[in-house]
C-alpha positions as CSV (number, residue, x, y, z in Angstrom):
1,X,-7.0,48.3,-46.7
2,X,-10.4,46.7,-48.1
3,X,-13.6,46.9,-45.4
4,X,-13.1,43.3,-43.6
5,X,-9.1,44.3,-42.8
6,X,-9.3,48.0,-40.3
7,X,-6.7,47.4,-37.6
8,X,-7.8,47.0,-33.3
9,X,-7.0,50.8,-32.8
10,X,-9.2,51.6,-35.2
11,X,-11.9,49.6,-34.6
12,X,-11.8,50.3,-31.2
13,X,-11.3,53.9,-30.8
14,X,-14.7,53.6,-33.9
15,X,-16.9,51.2,-31.2
16,X,-15.9,53.8,-27.8
17,X,-17.4,56.6,-29.4
18,X,-20.7,53.7,-30.6
19,X,-20.7,52.5,-27.3
20,X,-20.6,55.3,-25.0
21,X,-20.2,53.4,-21.2
22,X,-22.8,53.1,-19.4
23,X,-22.6,55.5,-16.0
24,X,-22.5,54.0,-12.7
25,X,-23.8,54.8,-9.2
26,X,-21.1,56.2,-6.9
27,X,-20.9,53.9,-4.7
28,X,-21.3,50.5,-7.3
29,X,-18.1,49.2,-6.6
30,X,-19.1,49.0,-3.2
31,X,-21.9,47.4,-3.9
32,X,-20.5,44.3,-5.8
33,X,-18.2,43.8,-3.2
34,X,-21.0,43.6,-0.4
35,X,-22.7,40.8,-2.4
36,X,-19.5,39.6,-3.5
37,X,-18.7,38.5,0.3
38,X,-22.6,37.6,1.5
39,X,-22.2,35.3,-1.6
40,X,-19.2,33.7,-0.5
41,X,-21.1,33.3,3.5
42,X,-24.4,31.9,2.3
43,X,-22.0,30.1,0.1
44,X,-19.6,29.2,3.0
45,X,-22.9,28.7,5.6
46,X,-24.7,26.6,3.0
47,X,-21.1,23.6,3.2
48,X,-21.3,23.9,6.6
49,X,-24.5,22.4,6.5
50,X,-23.8,20.1,4.4
51,X,-20.7,19.1,5.5
52,X,-22.8,18.5,9.6
53,X,-25.5,16.3,7.6
54,X,-22.7,14.7,6.0
55,X,-20.7,13.9,8.4
56,X,-24.4,13.2,10.8
57,X,-24.4,10.6,8.2
58,X,-20.9,8.8,8.6
59,X,-20.9,9.4,12.2
60,X,-24.8,7.8,11.9
61,X,-23.5,5.0,9.7
62,X,-20.5,4.1,12.1
63,X,-22.6,4.1,15.3
64,X,-24.9,1.1,12.9
65,X,-21.8,-0.6,12.7
66,X,-20.0,-0.2,15.0
67,X,-23.7,-1.6,17.4
68,X,-23.7,-5.0,15.1
69,X,-20.1,-6.1,15.3
70,X,-20.7,-5.8,19.3
71,X,-23.5,-7.7,18.3
72,X,-21.7,-10.3,16.0
73,X,-19.0,-11.3,18.8
74,X,-21.3,-11.4,21.1
75,X,-22.9,-14.5,19.8
76,X,-19.1,-15.7,18.5
77,X,-18.3,-15.2,22.1
78,X,-21.3,-17.6,24.0
79,X,-21.6,-19.9,20.5
80,X,-17.8,-20.4,21.7
81,X,-18.4,-20.7,25.1
82,X,-21.5,-23.3,24.7
83,X,-19.5,-25.2,21.9
84,X,-16.1,-26.0,24.2
85,X,-18.0,-27.1,27.2
86,X,-20.1,-29.6,25.0
87,X,-16.5,-30.4,24.1
88,X,-15.5,-31.1,27.6
89,X,-19.1,-32.4,28.7
90,X,-18.1,-35.2,25.9
91,X,-14.1,-35.3,26.7
92,X,-13.6,-35.1,29.7
93,X,-15.1,-38.7,30.7
94,X,-12.7,-40.3,27.6
95,X,-10.0,-38.7,28.0
96,X,-10.6,-39.4,31.6
97,X,-11.2,-43.2,30.8
98,X,-8.0,-43.1,28.1
99,X,-5.5,-41.2,30.0
100,X,-6.4,-41.5,34.5
101,X,-7.7,-40.2,36.2
102,X,-5.1,-38.2,37.7
103,X,-3.7,-36.3,34.5
104,X,-7.0,-34.2,34.0
105,X,-5.9,-31.9,36.2
106,X,-2.9,-30.9,34.4
107,X,-4.4,-31.7,31.0
108,X,-6.8,-29.2,32.1
109,X,-4.4,-26.8,32.6
110,X,-2.6,-27.3,29.9
111,X,-5.4,-26.9,27.7
112,X,-5.7,-23.0,29.7
113,X,-2.3,-22.5,28.3
114,X,-2.5,-22.8,25.0
115,X,-5.3,-20.7,24.8
116,X,-3.5,-18.2,27.1
117,X,-1.1,-18.1,25.0
118,X,-3.1,-17.8,21.7
119,X,-5.2,-15.0,24.0
120,X,-1.9,-13.4,24.1
121,X,-1.0,-13.2,20.7
122,X,-4.1,-11.1,19.5
123,X,-3.8,-9.0,22.1
124,X,-4.3,-4.7,20.3
125,X,-1.0,-2.6,20.5
126,X,1.0,-5.6,19.7
127,X,3.0,-5.8,16.4
128,X,2.4,-8.2,14.1
């Protein structure tokens, strides 16, 4: 064999003779395990704190979105109510002249019934 083709066992044996393993303290394994556990606890605590911050931020964003949605819904309801009142103010005299005075309550009941049917059709929990 040449110098560069040592068998692995021979090389390992030569290295073991030249490089003696360092002497370790008697409680090395226990110390190592306690350090690993301590690092794991610190990592878990850091991760828990990060997740709590993330949860608080997400909750704040959801609350902000909920308030915005409530405000927009209220503005929509007020706008629709105002528009319906303005339309009724303009349309009722015209309907009274076209249809007659006796038909107005029937038309109002019909309009109310159609509005109630439209409202029931979008109730939550109903299959779409």
